[in-house]
DRENPA-3360 file (N, C-alpha, C; in nm, 2 decimals, always signed):
BEGIN
1 = MFAQDIIT = +0.30/+10.53/+8.64/+0.41/+10.50/+8.72/+0.57/+10.53/+8.60 ~ +0.69/+10.62/+8.67/+0.79/+10.62/+8.57/+0.88/+10.54/+8.59 ~ +1.01/+10.54/+8.53/+1.07/+10.42/+8.54/+1.16/+10.50/+8.66 ~ +1.18/+10.55/+8.74/+1.28/+10.59/+8.83/+1.22/+10.48/+8.93 ~ +1.07/+10.57/+8.93/+0.97/+10.49/+9.08/+1.00/+10.36/+9.05 ~ +1.01/+10.26/+9.01/+1.02/+10.10/+8.92/+1.14/+10.09/+8.95 ~ +1.17/+10.15/+8.95/+1.40/+10.10/+8.96/+1.39/+10.18/+9.13 ~ +1.29/+10.22/+9.19/+1.36/+10.31/+9.32/+1.29/+10.15/+9.38;
9 = EIDATLER = +1.19/+10.15/+9.36/+1.06/+10.03/+9.40/+1.15/+9.84/+9.39 ~ +1.18/+9.84/+9.33/+1.31/+9.71/+9.31/+1.39/+9.73/+9.38 ~ +1.46/+9.87/+9.42/+1.60/+9.88/+9.46/+1.54/+9.84/+9.61 ~ +1.46/+9.91/+9.64/+1.46/+9.85/+9.77/+1.36/+9.68/+9.79 ~ +1.29/+9.66/+9.72/+1.31/+9.49/+9.79/+1.39/+9.43/+9.76 ~ +1.46/+9.44/+9.64/+1.57/+9.37/+9.69/+1.67/+9.40/+9.82 ~ +1.74/+9.47/+9.81/+1.73/+9.58/+10.01/+1.66/+9.45/+10.13 ~ +1.54/+9.45/+10.10/+1.42/+9.42/+10.19/+1.47/+9.22/+10.17;
17 = LIRNAETL = +1.49/+9.16/+10.03/+1.58/+9.08/+10.00/+1.67/+9.00/+10.09 ~ +1.77/+9.10/+10.05/+1.92/+9.09/+10.09/+1.92/+9.07/+10.27 ~ +1.86/+9.17/+10.31/+1.87/+9.23/+10.46/+1.83/+9.07/+10.52 ~ +1.65/+9.00/+10.45/+1.64/+8.91/+10.55/+1.74/+8.80/+10.53 ~ +1.77/+8.78/+10.38/+1.86/+8.65/+10.38/+1.99/+8.65/+10.47 ~ +2.03/+8.81/+10.50/+2.14/+8.82/+10.58/+2.14/+8.76/+10.71 ~ +2.01/+8.82/+10.71/+2.00/+8.81/+10.87/+1.94/+8.63/+10.93 ~ +1.92/+8.59/+10.86/+1.89/+8.44/+10.88/+2.00/+8.35/+10.83;
25 = SGTDLYDL = +2.14/+8.40/+10.77/+2.25/+8.31/+10.71/+2.33/+8.35/+10.83 ~ +2.28/+8.49/+10.92/+2.36/+8.45/+11.05/+2.36/+8.37/+11.17 ~ +2.21/+8.32/+11.15/+2.17/+8.25/+11.22/+2.14/+8.07/+11.27 ~ +2.16/+8.01/+11.33/+2.14/+7.92/+11.41/+2.02/+7.87/+11.32 ~ +2.01/+7.76/+11.21/+1.91/+7.77/+11.20/+1.89/+7.66/+11.36 ~ +1.91/+7.59/+11.40/+1.86/+7.50/+11.52/+1.79/+7.60/+11.62 ~ +1.84/+7.68/+11.62/+1.73/+7.78/+11.73/+1.58/+7.80/+11.68 ~ +1.57/+7.81/+11.53/+1.45/+7.83/+11.48/+1.35/+7.72/+11.50;
33 = SDAEIDAF = +1.21/+7.77/+11.50/+1.12/+7.72/+11.53/+1.05/+7.70/+11.41 ~ +0.98/+7.61/+11.36/+0.91/+7.60/+11.22/+0.81/+7.69/+11.15 ~ +0.75/+7.76/+11.29/+0.66/+7.89/+11.24/+0.78/+7.98/+11.20 ~ +0.88/+7.98/+11.28/+0.99/+8.11/+11.18/+1.04/+8.10/+11.06 ~ +1.06/+7.99/+11.06/+1.10/+7.94/+10.99/+0.97/+7.98/+10.79 ~ +0.89/+7.91/+10.85/+0.74/+7.95/+10.77/+0.71/+8.11/+10.75 ~ +0.73/+8.14/+10.87/+0.72/+8.35/+10.85/+0.82/+8.38/+10.75 ~ +0.94/+8.33/+10.74/+1.05/+8.36/+10.66/+1.01/+8.36/+10.51;
41 = QKTQESLL = +0.97/+8.24/+10.50/+1.02/+8.15/+10.33/+0.83/+8.22/+10.28 ~ +0.78/+8.23/+10.41/+0.63/+8.35/+10.32/+0.65/+8.48/+10.28 ~ +0.76/+8.59/+10.37/+0.81/+8.69/+10.40/+0.90/+8.71/+10.24 ~ +1.01/+8.62/+10.26/+1.09/+8.62/+10.10/+1.00/+8.58/+9.97 ~ +0.89/+8.49/+9.94/+0.82/+8.48/+9.85/+0.74/+8.60/+9.83 ~ +0.68/+8.68/+9.93/+0.56/+8.77/+9.90/+0.70/+8.87/+9.80 ~ +0.76/+8.89/+9.92/+0.89/+9.02/+9.80/+0.94/+8.96/+9.67 ~ +0.96/+8.82/+9.61/+1.03/+8.81/+9.53/+0.87/+8.84/+9.43;
49 = HHLINMDH = +0.73/+8.77/+9.48/+0.63/+8.84/+9.40/+0.63/+8.97/+9.33 ~ +0.66/+9.02/+9.45/+0.70/+9.17/+9.46/+0.78/+9.22/+9.30 ~ +0.89/+9.21/+9.36/+1.00/+9.21/+9.24/+0.98/+9.16/+9.12 ~ +0.97/+9.08/+9.06/+0.93/+9.01/+8.96/+0.76/+9.05/+8.89 ~ +0.69/+9.13/+8.98/+0.62/+9.23/+8.91/+0.65/+9.33/+8.86 ~ +0.72/+9.41/+8.97/+0.76/+9.53/+8.95/+0.89/+9.56/+8.83 ~ +1.03/+9.45/+8.82/+1.03/+9.41/+8.73/+0.99/+9.41/+8.56 ~ +0.84/+9.32/+8.55/+0.76/+9.30/+8.42/+0.75/+9.44/+8.38;
57 = AFETKFKS = +0.68/+9.51/+8.47/+0.65/+9.66/+8.46/+0.76/+9.71/+8.42 ~ +0.89/+9.72/+8.46/+1.00/+9.81/+8.39/+1.04/+9.73/+8.25 ~ +1.01/+9.65/+8.23/+1.06/+9.59/+8.11/+0.92/+9.60/+8.04 ~ +0.84/+9.60/+8.03/+0.71/+9.59/+7.96/+0.67/+9.77/+7.91 ~ +0.69/+9.84/+7.94/+0.59/+9.97/+8.03/+0.72/+10.05/+7.92 ~ +0.84/+10.05/+8.01/+0.99/+10.09/+7.99/+1.12/+10.04/+7.88 ~ +1.03/+9.93/+7.82/+1.18/+9.86/+7.72/+1.26/+9.96/+7.65 ~ +1.20/+10.09/+7.59/+1.29/+10.14/+7.49/+1.37/+10.23/+7.60;
65 = LSTKNEKS = +1.42/+10.27/+7.72/+1.46/+10.37/+7.76/+1.66/+10.31/+7.75 ~ +1.66/+10.42/+7.77/+1.84/+10.36/+7.72/+1.90/+10.49/+7.77 ~ +1.89/+10.57/+7.87/+1.95/+10.69/+7.91/+2.04/+10.60/+8.01 ~ +2.17/+10.71/+7.99/+2.24/+10.65/+8.08/+2.24/+10.63/+8.26 ~ +2.14/+10.70/+8.28/+2.08/+10.65/+8.40/+2.01/+10.56/+8.47 ~ +1.99/+10.50/+8.36/+1.84/+10.43/+8.42/+1.95/+10.28/+8.37 ~ +2.06/+10.28/+8.30/+2.11/+10.18/+8.26/+2.23/+10.13/+8.41 ~ +2.23/+10.29/+8.49/+2.34/+10.29/+8.56/+2.31/+10.19/+8.69;
73 = ERYKIQQK = +2.13/+10.22/+8.67/+2.06/+10.24/+8.78/+2.03/+10.05/+8.77 ~ +1.97/+10.01/+8.67/+1.97/+9.86/+8.61/+2.09/+9.76/+8.67 ~ +2.19/+9.81/+8.68/+2.32/+9.76/+8.68/+2.37/+9.77/+8.85 ~ +2.33/+9.86/+8.92/+2.34/+9.86/+9.08/+2.26/+9.72/+9.10 ~ +2.15/+9.74/+9.05/+2.02/+9.61/+9.04/+2.07/+9.45/+9.07 ~ +2.13/+9.49/+8.94/+2.15/+9.33/+8.92/+2.28/+9.32/+8.95 ~ +2.35/+9.41/+9.05/+2.50/+9.38/+9.15/+2.42/+9.30/+9.28 ~ +2.27/+9.39/+9.31/+2.22/+9.35/+9.44/+2.14/+9.20/+9.41;
81 = HQHFEKLT = +2.10/+9.20/+9.30/+2.05/+9.06/+9.25/+2.18/+8.91/+9.26 ~ +2.25/+8.97/+9.29/+2.35/+8.87/+9.21/+2.41/+8.86/+9.38 ~ +2.38/+8.96/+9.46/+2.47/+8.91/+9.62/+2.36/+8.88/+9.70 ~ +2.19/+8.88/+9.62/+2.11/+8.79/+9.70/+2.10/+8.61/+9.66 ~ +2.16/+8.61/+9.56/+2.18/+8.50/+9.48/+2.30/+8.40/+9.58 ~ +2.42/+8.47/+9.60/+2.52/+8.38/+9.66/+2.43/+8.38/+9.81 ~ +2.35/+8.46/+9.86/+2.32/+8.51/+10.04/+2.23/+8.30/+10.00 ~ +2.16/+8.33/+9.91/+2.06/+8.24/+9.89/+2.14/+8.09/+9.92;
89 = KAIDKNIQ = +2.26/+8.10/+9.84/+2.28/+7.93/+9.80/+2.39/+7.89/+9.95 ~ +2.42/+8.04/+10.01/+2.47/+8.04/+10.11/+2.36/+7.95/+10.23 ~ +2.28/+7.99/+10.25/+2.14/+7.97/+10.33/+2.14/+7.82/+10.29 ~ +2.12/+7.77/+10.19/+2.07/+7.64/+10.15/+2.18/+7.52/+10.21 ~ +2.30/+7.61/+10.17/+2.45/+7.47/+10.20/+2.39/+7.48/+10.34 ~ +2.34/+7.58/+10.43/+2.38/+7.54/+10.58/+2.26/+7.48/+10.62 ~ +2.15/+7.50/+10.56/+2.02/+7.40/+10.59/+2.06/+7.24/+10.54 ~ +2.11/+7.20/+10.41/+2.20/+7.10/+10.45/+2.32/+7.02/+10.52;
97 = RAEKKLPI = +2.39/+7.11/+10.59/+2.48/+7.11/+10.71/+2.38/+7.06/+10.82 ~ +2.29/+7.16/+10.85/+2.24/+7.08/+10.99/+2.17/+6.98/+10.92 ~ +2.12/+6.91/+10.82/+2.00/+6.81/+10.80/+2.07/+6.69/+10.81 ~ +2.28/+6.69/+10.78/+2.36/+6.57/+10.76/+2.39/+6.56/+10.97 ~ +2.35/+6.66/+11.00/+2.37/+6.64/+11.15/+2.29/+6.69/+11.25 ~ +2.15/+6.63/+11.19/+2.02/+6.63/+11.33/+1.96/+6.57/+11.19 ~ +1.94/+6.44/+11.26/+1.79/+6.38/+11.12/+1.69/+6.40/+11.14 ~ +1.68/+6.47/+11.29/+1.53/+6.54/+11.29/+1.52/+6.68/+11.23;
105 = FSKRSKKR = +1.64/+6.72/+11.16/+1.58/+6.84/+11.11/+1.54/+6.80/+11.00 ~ +1.56/+6.72/+10.93/+1.57/+6.66/+10.80/+1.43/+6.72/+10.71 ~ +1.35/+6.72/+10.83/+1.17/+6.77/+10.81/+1.17/+6.89/+10.78 ~ +1.29/+7.00/+10.79/+1.23/+7.09/+10.73/+1.31/+7.08/+10.58 ~ +1.36/+7.00/+10.55/+1.42/+6.99/+10.39/+1.33/+7.05/+10.28 ~ +1.16/+7.02/+10.30/+1.10/+7.08/+10.24/+1.06/+7.24/+10.26 ~ +1.13/+7.27/+10.37/+1.08/+7.40/+10.32/+1.21/+7.54/+10.25 ~ +1.26/+7.49/+10.13/+1.35/+7.53/+10.09/+1.31/+7.72/+10.06;
113 = IIHSF = +1.47/+7.78/+10.02/+1.45/+7.97/+10.02/+1.40/+7.95/+9.91 ~ +1.35/+8.03/+9.83/+1.29/+8.00/+9.68/+1.45/+8.18/+9.66 ~ +1.49/+8.08/+9.54/+1.60/+8.12/+9.46/+1.65/+8.23/+9.37 ~ +1.53/+8.27/+9.27/+1.53/+8.35/+9.18/+1.42/+8.40/+9.11 ~ +1.38/+8.52/+9.05/+1.31/+8.57/+8.98/+1.33/+8.54/+8.85;
% end
């Protein structure tokens, strides 16, 4: 796999993580069932594992690359990662607020969103 292919895959995976997190952050958590939250969690975990693997492949195989284009692409990826982290924190706050308002919701407290790689 070439460096650009790995960068493209990392970028696409981050896009999916962000899209999923934006969808959840715009959703009233009271409307979601445990099964829906579990499915979201599993999807995010799978995407994060894929992202970690791609990032590791890039770092080990292409560590010595220093062309301007790769640096530019890595910067864009870092920006998307930071955006994803902000969304994840917002979702966690939303979950915490929901737990305070409705004690029944606290059973979901164990199902936290995975944060980062």
